[in-house]
C-alpha positions in Angstrom: 26.2 11.0 -7.3 23.7 12.4 -4.9 22.8 11.1 -1.3 19.5 8.9 -1.2 17.3 8.0 1.7 16.3 5.3 0.1 18.6 2.9 2.5 21.0 4.2 5.4 23.9 2.6 6.9 24.7 2.7 10.4 28.4 3.3 11.9 29.5 2.4 15.6 33.0 2.5 16.1 34.6 5.2 18.7 37.2 5.9 16.1 36.1 9.6 14.7 38.5 9.1 11.9 37.3 6.1 10.9 33.6 7.1 10.9 34.2 10.1 8.7 36.2 8.0 6.5 33.5 5.8 5.9 30.9 8.2 6.0 33.5 9.6 2.7 33.2 6.5 1.1 29.7 5.6 1.3 28.7 9.1 0.2 30.8 8.5 -3.0 28.3 5.7 -3.9 25.0 7.6 -3.1 24.5 5.7 0.5 23.7 7.8 3.5 25.5 7.1 7.0 24.8 7.8 10.4 27.9 7.5 13.0 27.7 6.8 16.6 30.5 6.3 19.0 28.9 4.0 21.5 26.0 1.8 21.2 23.7 4.2 23.4 23.6 7.2 21.3 22.6 4.3 18.0 19.9 2.7 20.7 18.6 6.9 21.0 18.6 7.7 17.8 15.0 8.0 16.0 15.7 5.5 13.1 13.5 6.2 10.1 11.4 2.8 8.5 13.4 2.4 5.5 16.3 -0.3 4.4 19.5 -0.5 6.5 22.4 -2.2 8.1 24.8 -2.0 10.5 28.3 -1.5 10.5 30.0 -2.7 13.5 33.2 -2.0 15.0 34.2 -5.5 17.3 35.9 -3.4 19.7 34.3 -0.5 21.5 34.5 1.5 25.2 32.8 -0.4 27.6 31.3 -3.7 25.8 32.6 -4.9 22.6 30.4 -5.4 19.2 29.4 -8.9 19.6 27.2 -7.9 23.5 26.0 -5.4 21.5 24.8 -7.9 18.5 23.4 -10.2 21.5 21.4 -6.9 22.6 19.9 -5.9 19.6 18.8 -9.8 18.9 17.0 -10.0 22.6 15.3 -6.4 22.0 14.1 -7.7 18.6 16.0 -5.1 16.4 16.3 -7.2 13.3 19.1 -5.6 10.7 22.0 -7.2 8.8 25.3 -6.7 10.8 28.4 -6.0 9.5 31.3 -6.3 11.8 35.0 -4.8 11.5 37.9 -5.5 13.3 41.8 -4.6 13.9 42.3 -7.6 16.1 39.8 -10.1 14.5 40.5 -13.6 14.6 39.0 -16.9 13.3 37.1 -18.0 16.6 35.4 -14.1 17.2 34.3 -14.2 13.4 32.6 -17.6 13.8 30.7 -16.6 16.8 29.4 -13.5 15.2 28.7 -15.1 11.9 26.5 -17.9 14.3 24.7 -14.9 16.2 23.6 -14.1 12.7 26.2 -11.3 11.6 25.8 -10.5 8.0 29.9 -10.3 7.1 32.9 -10.4 9.4 35.9 -7.6 8.1 39.5 -7.2 9.4 41.2 -4.2 9.0 42.5 -3.0 6.7 39.7 -4.4 4.4 39.5 -3.2 1.3 37.0 -0.3 0.4 34.9 -2.3 -2.6 35.2 -5.3 0.0 32.9 -3.2 2.6 30.8 -1.4 -0.1 29.6 -5.1 -1.8 28.5 -5.9 1.7 26.6 -3.1 2.6 25.2 -3.3 -0.5 24.0 -7.0 0.1 23.1 -6.3 3.7 21.0 -3.4 2.4 19.1 -5.5 0.0 18.7 -8.2 2.2 16.9 -6.0 4.7 14.8 -5.1 1.7 13.5 -8.3 0.9 13.1 -9.1 4.5 11.2 -5.8 5.2 9.1 -6.4 1.8 8.0 -10.7 2.9 7.4 -8.5 7.0 4.6 -6.5 5.2 3.3 -9.5 3.0 3.0 -11.6 6.2 1.5 -9.0 8.1 -1.2 -7.8 4.9 -1.9 -12.1 5.4 -2.9 -12.0 9.6 -4.9 -8.9 8.9 -6.9 -10.8 6.2 -7.0 -13.9 8.4 -8.3 -12.0 11.2 -10.8 -11.0 9.1 -12.3 -14.5 9.1 -14.2 -16.2 11.8 -13.7 -19.2 13.6 -15.6 -21.5 11.3 -14.0 -19.7 8.1 -10.6 -20.1 9.8 -11.6 -24.0 10.3 -13.0 -24.5 6.9 -9.7 -22.8 5.5 -7.1 -24.9 7.2 -9.0 -28.4 5.9 -9.3 -26.8 2.9 -5.8 -25.9 1.8 -4.5 -29.9 2.6 -6.6 -30.8 -0.8 -9.5 -32.2 0.7 -13.1 -32.0 -1.3 -15.9 -29.5 -0.2 -17.5 -33.0 0.8 -14.9 -34.4 2.8 -14.8 -30.7 4.7 -18.2 -31.1 5.7 -18.2 -34.5 6.5 -15.2 -33.7 9.2 -17.0 -30.5 10.1 -20.2 -32.2 10.7 -21.6 -29.8 8.0 -22.8 -29.7 4.3 -21.2 -29.6 1.7 -23.3 -26.2 0.5 -22.5 -24.4 3.2 -18.4 -25.4 3.1 -19.2 -23.6 -0.5 -20.3 -20.9 1.0 -17.4 -20.5 3.7 -15.0 -21.5 0.6 -16.2 -18.4 -1.2 -16.3 -16.0 1.9 -12.4 -17.3 2.5 -11.5 -16.6 -0.8 -12.6 -13.1 -0.7 -11.7 -12.3 2.8 -8.3 -13.8 1.8 -8.1 -11.6 -1.4 -6.6 -15.3 -3.0 -7.3 -15.8 -6.6 -7.5 -19.6 -6.6 -7.0 -22.5 -4.4 -2.8 -23.0 -4.9 -2.6 -19.2 -4.3 -4.8 -19.9 -1.1 -2.3 -22.6 -0.4 0.4 -20.1 -0.8 -0.7 -18.2 1.9 -1.8 -20.6 4.5 2.1 -22.0 3.8 3.6 -18.8 5.1 1.0 -18.5 7.6 2.1 -21.5 9.1 -2.1 -22.4 9.3 -2.3 -25.8 11.4 -5.9 -27.9 11.2 -7.9 -27.1 13.4 
């Protein structure tokens, strides 16, 4: 099976033999892996904008994988993390999972268990990226609305009629209808239920 760059797995482990073994394992299922000895190397790496996950050893020189997990969260780097460790215990795994880790595997683990976790983590990252892309597009459309159109939209999605909206904001029903037409066009909504779903994703509140 050939490597694919549609996704990537980052491995941070200070054991060169472990990094090589993991890279070989991932190649067997067509995954591309990039290995690093230290977290600093990973942070300096020019990461491609594709789905991926991080396989992170808990025990690292100078700092722990759990500390690096916190650093990534603080830096806004949101990526599924699979912890691997030869010294794992229940409190450590609980801390990692509470902080958002995707999986916690204790060495020696089955190759298939790691591969399964990686595939699920990449699928999760792909889904998150798709959702973020959709939300970005919605925010860009929302930004094209005038203040008045945004005000009308925030009331419209609550289910009120044009006449009620007009009364609430002090304008005529015909003016509300004109705003509504513009809102549907700019937001690229084909129906009111679709506009409601958009507002829900945007967490649009009545202004």
